[in-house]
Structures are given as C-alpha cells and as structure tokens.
N, C-alpha and C positions, 0 to 999 in steps of 0.2 A: 456604504449605502445598502439599506436592507431592502429584501424584496417583498412585495404584497403578494397576498394568498390567491390562489386560484388559478394560476397559470404554471405551466411548465416551468422551472426555475433554472436559470442560467448564471453561472459565475464567470465575471469578467475580471482578470488580473492583469493590470497594466499600470505603470507609473506615469504615464501622459495623459493628463486629464483633458486635453483636447480628444484623444482617442476615445478615451472612456465615455465622455459626454456624448460623443458622435454615435457610438454603438448603442449606448442607452437609448438615445432618441429613435434610432433605426429600430433597434430590436425590441424596445419595450412595449410596443403595440402588441407583439405576439407573445411576449415571455415576460416572467417576473425576473427581473435582473438585479443581481446582487454584485457590488463591485469591492475590489481591493487593490491597493497600490503597492503591496508588497507581499513577499511569500508568507512573513510572519503574520501578517493581517489576515491572508486567507485561509492559513491554518487555524487561526484563532476563531474564524467563522466557522470552520467544520468542526472544532472540537468543542468550543464554548456554547455555541448557538445551535449546534446539531444540524447544521446546513449540509444537505444531500444533493447537490444540483443534478439534473439530468445531464447537463453538459458543461464544460468549463473552457472558457476561450482566455487562453493565456499567453502572455509574451515570455520571452526566454531572459531578455536582459533586464533583470529587476534589481532594485537596490539590495544591498550595498554595492553590488558588482554589475552595474547597469550596461557596462561594454562587454560582458562575458554571458556566457549561456547556463552557468553554473546553477544560479538561483532558479532558473525555469526547469532546469533537468531534475533538480531536487524537488521542486513544486509538484511535478507530474508523479513522483513517488508519493508525495505527501498525500496528494488528492485520492489516488487510487488506494491508499493504504487507509484512508479515512472513510471513503465512499467508492468501493471497488466496482460499483455499477455504472460511475459517472464516464460519459464520453468525454474526451479532451481534444480540443483543436487548438493547434499552437499557431498564434498570430504573431510574427516576429520580423524585425528587421535584420536579425542575425540568421541569415537564410542560406548559410553554406550547407552544401549537400550533406557534408557529415553531420551538422547540427539536425538536419531534418530526419536523416537515417536514425540517428541516436534518439531523437525524441519519439520516433514510432516504435522503436525497439523498446523503450521504457514504458509504452502503454498509449501515446498520443495516436487518435484514430487518423487525424491529417495534419498536414503542416501548410501553412498559407504565408507567403512572403509578404512583408509590408512594402508599400501601402496597397491595401485591398478594397475593393469596392463594397460598400455595405450591402447592396442588393445581392451581389455574389455570397458573401457571408451568410446572408438570410437563406438563401437557397441550400447552400452547403450545409448549415446547421439543420434545416429540414430534413435533408436527405440522411444526414447521419443519425438523427434521432428516429428516422423511420426503420432503422434496422433494430430489432430486438433479438435477444438472445434466447434460444431455447435449447433444451437437451434432450438426449436420449433418455429412455425409462430410468437407467441408473447413472445418467449424466456421463458415462464413459465409452468412448468410440474407439473401437479397435480390438486386435486379439493377440498384440505381441505378447510374449512371456511376462514382461513386468505388469501389463494390464491383467492377463490372466490370474496372475498372483493376487492382484490388488482385489479383483472381484471376489476371489476364494475368501480372502481375509474379512471383505465386507459381508459375505454371506454368513461366516462363522461368528462375526461379533455382532450382527444387526440387532438381535433380539436379547443380547446380555443386557442386565441391569447396570453393569459397571461402565466406569468412564472409558473413553476412547481417546487417545492421543494422536492427532494427524500431523505429520511432519513433511515438509517439502519446501521447495524454494518458491519465491514470490512469483505468482502468476501460473503456478502448476496446475491449479484446479482444486484446492484444499477444500474450498466452499462446496464444491460439486461431490466430492467423496463425503463430506458431512451430510449433504441433501441425500446423497445415496443411501446412507445409513439411516436416515430418518424414514425414506420410502420403504426401504426394505424391512424396517422394524414393525413388530405388532403395535407399536404406538402411532403408527402413521396417521391414523385418524384424529390424533390430538396434537396440540400446538407444537410447532417446532420453531423455536424463537432464536434469533441469532443477536449477539451482542459483540461488536469488534471492540477489543480492549484498547486498540491505539486510537480509536476513533472519538474517544470521548475523555474530558478532562479528568485528571486523577482524582480532583476533589469531588467529582460526581458520580464516580464508579460504585461507591458503596450504596448510595441512595438509588441507583439505577438498578443494582442486582438485587437488594434486599428490601427497598421500599423505605418510607419514613413515615412518622407520626405527625399529627397536626402541631404545628409550632417547633418542629425538630430543630429548625435553623431558620434563618432570615429569608422570607419567602415562601415557607411551608405553610400556607394558608389553609391546607386540608391533608388528611393523610392519603398516603399513595401507595399502592402495592408494586413490588419490584419485579423483575423478571423472573425470580424463583417462583414466586406466587402465580405469575400469570402463565408460566409453562405448564402448572398443575401436574398431571402424570404424563405430560409429553416429553420433549427434549428441549434442552437449552444448550445451544452452540455458542462457545466462547472462543471466537477468533483472535488471533495474535495474543494468546495467553501470556507470552513471554513479557508482554507490556504491563501486566497487572502489577500495580504497586505493592512493593514489599509488605507493607504495613496491613494490607487487606488479604494477603494470602491466608492467614491463620483463619480467617473468618471463611474464607472458601473451603479450606481444609475441613472445617467443622460441619459444614454441610455435606461434604462428601463422605465423612465419616458415620454421621449420625441423622443426617436430614435437619438438622436444627439450624434456624437463624433467627435473628431478630431485626425488625424494622429500627432504622435510626430514630431515636427518641422514645423507644418503647422498651418494656422490661419483658414483655410476654413473648415467650418462645413459639415459633411457628415451625411448621415441619414441611419440608419439600421432598416430593417423590420424582422429581424430574431426572431424567437421565443426562449426564452430562457429555458432551463432545467439546474437546479442545482442539485448537490448531496452532501451529507455530512455524515460522520459517527460521527460527533461532535453534541453536544446539542447547537444549534445556540442561543437559548435563553438564556442559561448560558453564553454563550460567548458575547451575547449583555449586560448583568448585569455586566460581568467582564470588559466590555469596550474595548473588542477585535473585535467586529463586530458591524457595525452600525445598531442601532435599524430602521431606515427608510429603509434601504436595505434589512434588514430581511424580513420586513413586506412586501416589494415590491416582493420579491423572493417567498414568502410562500403563494401568493394568493391562490394556490391549494398546499397541501402537502400530499405527499404519503410516507406511512412507509412500508419498505420491512421487513416482518417478518424474524426473525432468523429461520434457519433450525431447530432447537430443537422445534420450535412450530408447525410445519407442519405435525406432526404425520406420518401416514403411506404414506404421500407424500415422505419421505425421501426414502422410498424403491423404489417408482415409478422412482424417479430420480437416484437413483443407477442403477436401471435396464437400464433406458434410456443410462446413459453413458457406462456402461458395454457393452450393445449391440452395441453403436456407436463406441466404440474403439476396439472391437472385429471385427467388421466389416472391420474398417480401417486396422487393423493388418492382417487380414485374419485368424483369431483364432477362434476357438469353444467357446460357451458362458460357463460361469462358473455358478455353482449351490450353492446356500446358505442353510444350514442345518437349520431347525426351530429354535434352539438354537441360531445360528448366527443372524437371523432375529429378535429374541427376544432382543439379545444383541445391535443390532443397533437402535432398538426402544427407547432403554433406554440410548443410549449415546447422550450427548449435543452438539456434533460437534462444538468445540470453534472456529474451522477455517471456519464454515459454508459450503457453497456450494463449495467452492475452495477446502476444505479438503475433502468432499466426493468425488469429480472429482477426485483427485489424488489417493484416496483410490481405485476407479474403474479402474483407469490405472493400478495400481501395482496388483490387482487381476486379471485382464485379462492377465497380462504378466507372473505372477507366477503361476497360475492355470488355464491355458487354457483347457477347457472341463471338469475341475474338479469339485469337491465340497468343498466348504469353510466352514470348521467347526469352532467351537468356539476358539478352539486353534490358528487357522490360523488369525481369525479376531481380536483377542486380541492383536496381534503383530502390527496391523495397528492403534491402538488407543492410544491416548495420555492421559494416565490415570492421570499422575502428572499435565499436562496441564489444565485439567478441574479443578483441585483443585486451581491451580494459578487464573485460570479465576474467579473464585467464590471470591478468595481473592482480585483480583483487582477490583471487583465491591463495595468494602467497601472503603470509604473515608479513605485516609491518616490520621493517628492520628496528631493533631495539634503540632506545636511546644510547647517546655516548655513555659508555660504562666507566667506571673508575675501580682499579683493584682494591680500593679500601676506603672505608669512611673517611679516613684521613686525607685521601686524594680530593674526595669530594669537598670536604672542608676547605682545602687548600684553593679549589676552584672557585668557591664562593668567596674566600678572602681576596683573592686576585679581582673579582668583579666589584667587590665593595670599594677596593683601594683605587681602582681605576675609573669609577664612575661616582663623581661626588653628589650627583642627583638621583643615586640609584632608588629604585621604588620597587618593592617587593611584589605587591598587586600588579603592576605593570609587566614586570619581567615574567610572573607566572601565567599572566594572561597572554603574552606573546608566545611562550610555549605551548600553552592550550591551543591557541589560534593555528600555531604551526602544524601541530599534530592532527588536528581537524582537517585543515587544508590538505594536508599530505594524503589523509586517509580519503577525502573526497575525491582527489585525483585518481588515486588507485582503484576506487570502487565507481569511477566516472559518476559521482554523486546519487547511486543508489544508497539511500540512508540507512536501509537496513543493513547493507554490507559494511557502511561506515562505522555503523555501532559495533558490528562483530569485530571489525579490525581493532577497533579503540577499547574494545573489552567493556562496553557499557550498553545498557538497555536503551531503545530508541527514544523512550521518554526522556531519560536524562539527557541524551543528545540534543533533543529539542530544546530543552531547558537551558542547556549550556550555551547553544548556538544563539538563543534569545537573549540570555545574560551578556554575551560577548558584544551583540548588536547594540544591546541598550548601553553598554559601556562605552562604545565608540561615538554614540550620539552626542552632540554637545548639548549642555543643559539649556533648559528654555529659558528666554528671555523674559 
C-alpha cells in the first residue's frame, strides 16, 4: 500500500494483515501510512520508490522465518542504511528481553510487545517524532584525543578542492563529519547535497548522479539534471560509496579527474566543479584487492582520508555526548533532566556501544522519557544495554572459518564423484544454493544480522548480498498457480 502525500509518512512492516489493517485504520487519520508484509518488500519501497519514512513500525518475526527475529533485525539495519534519519519502533510478539535489547542496539528507538493498544502506539509515535536531532557547530561533542585529532583534520581539509574519504563503523557519525566539512569550507554558502549509494536501486544511480535527456529511457518524458549539476560549485556527499556499482565507477572517476560527465541519452559533455566527499563503513583497500572497487577510483577518492573513531574509543566523551542528548531531548519534550548514579556512569564507561552514537542517542531518548527528573541506577541502565549483542560483535570481528579444504583438485573431484554416485537425483543448482544459503546464514549468525558485517564476512558488497538473498528467497517460493 502506498502513502498519500501531505502527511508525515509512516512505514508499517508486518505479515499479519489484521494487525496491519488495524494500524492503518487508527494511524491513517494522522499519518500517511505505507505498508509491507516482508523485509524484501520494505527494502523495495525504500530503494525503488525512494521512500524515506519519518518512522517505521516493524515486526521482528517476518517471512520466511516468522518465528525467529532474524528478518526483523536485518530490516532495522536495512532501513537505517537507506534512510538514516528514520526512527524505528519495533512492535513484536518476540518480546524476549534479549531481542528488545539487541533491536535497540541496532538502532530501534523503542520496543513494544504485542498485543499493543493502538491509542498507546499513537501516543508513543507522537512522542518519538517530537524528538529531533540537532548538532553542535561542527557536529562533534567532546575533547578526547581522537576527537581533537579529527577536528584538526577537518580544519586542514575543509577548504581543499580535493576529495575526502570518510571511514568509520556504522552509526559512528560519518554524516556529521561530512556536514562539518561543508560548514567549515568556503563553499558553505553553496549547495551541500547527499546521495546514499546504498539507498537507491543500482539501475537508477547513473541517472541520479548525472541526469538524463528527454527520451533517454522509458518514462523519461523530459530532461533532468543530476546531483553533479544541482550541486554546482558546492559539495556532493556520496555516502556508502562502497555500494556504487562497479560499472559506474569509471564514470565517477572521469568526473573526479577532469570534471566531465554526460547525461544519459546525451552526447554533450558537461562540467562539474562540485567538491566530492565520500563515506564508507567498508575497508575499500580490501574491496580493491577483491576486485569489487577500482583501485584508481579509490586512490582518487582518498586524497585525504578521515577515520571517525568508534564511540568505545572516546572515553568520557561518551558521557558528554549522553548529557548533550539528554539535555536536548528533555528541552524538546519539556521534561526535567535525569541524573545518573556513580555506578551507572561507571557501567556506561565500560560498555562498548556496538551501535555507536546512534545507540547512545536512542538510550538518551528512552531515559528522558522513562525517568524524567529521576535518578538512573545500575538496574535501570542495564535494561538499556545489549549484552548479548556485544558478544556477537566480538564474534563478527573474527573471520569466517574457511570451507572444508582438499589437499588437491583430485580430492575435490573425488568428493564430487562420491556425491554424484550416491545421489541419483543430484541437482547442481540446488546443491550450490544450499551451500550459499548455509554460508549466508552462518555469517548472519556471526554478525547478528548486521548486513554490512555479513557482507564483509562473505567478501561481497552489500548490494550483491541483497540481490543474492532476494534470489534465494524467490527460489524457495512455490510457482504461482
């Protein structure tokens, strides 16, 4: 179901039509509601239709594994990769405390157990949407050595015309660093446009970046400028640059080298003077070695490289940032500030924050809402932390064990021979599909369904991973009658 225009947009993802219809009925008076019954359908809405909902209300138990939270966890990561500013509320029957904690660490603002009163949900959504995020002048709060080094780099690189590559973990604040570069630059009064390369269908990236002429493809009823033209002499921020399709990378390289590009369907060369900032949570050096990213493009993008430190490396700046968010959201909600007990502070200083700044921000929202004017003790803060997820994070940093190896090609052939002889109904496609499903499932377990980490463990880019998961899902579905 697609949402009408003119209202704040909500995305509801649940495979139970009774729940979906009920929520649409109760929430449709105040919001423009879009619905999906599965993760793949929701991702399709985000990528193909450019949906960027203010809030997503999602179930954890989604097909094809409705009795497990895996698809819901993966969907949280998908939504935030495609629409980082979307607030997420989980509404699920899989309401074990571990699931709630991990969903919040992945980026969910709130977790509500089913069944839930629709009026309660309406009030909760209103309260969550009332919180808006603002930043300090440079978007960075704290004075730890890693942040001081980062600020020094930003001042050094801000006015250079050369590209800057921003590296860092998911949720660490790479977009804030890009914004700081824009604000500190002498181009600050010119456009600063952002394109998330993971949030757009690969077949639309070229037209979005470079524009198209009239009749260039079906539906191109008129000519349209792309981001490079619209940025003018300003800045173009290419987020998740590691997801840029390999076939488009030479065209981006051409713009970086001489400023030239062409709209799709035109032969006229156009010129761009936009300054390029790119960001990634992938190791592009490894992507180059694996042949998934062009070496010449990597070297051109990384003239200057900035690494955003993870929150766990910022020491007491974690507390300063928490204070900032708590004060910000308490002011927005008209609520008194919360106070942290000494043991609570000590616990937070020892917590690794696997979800980085995004996780800390959502913790602040919940503390302000649950304990206005109160004191947060150790018991209260423990309920907000993802203990199991921190273990999974450590496990995900370990390489996936290699497949069973054979000392020679002859041994591998002998193994295949035994398989063929022992299975009269052997099917090569089915066998390869089972191996692929097994490795994807193993990687998802290790990475606790953080698809960026899953892709890194498997040595593929995230777009390829999405396509393979979708293809495997289609292969499992029975043919239409």
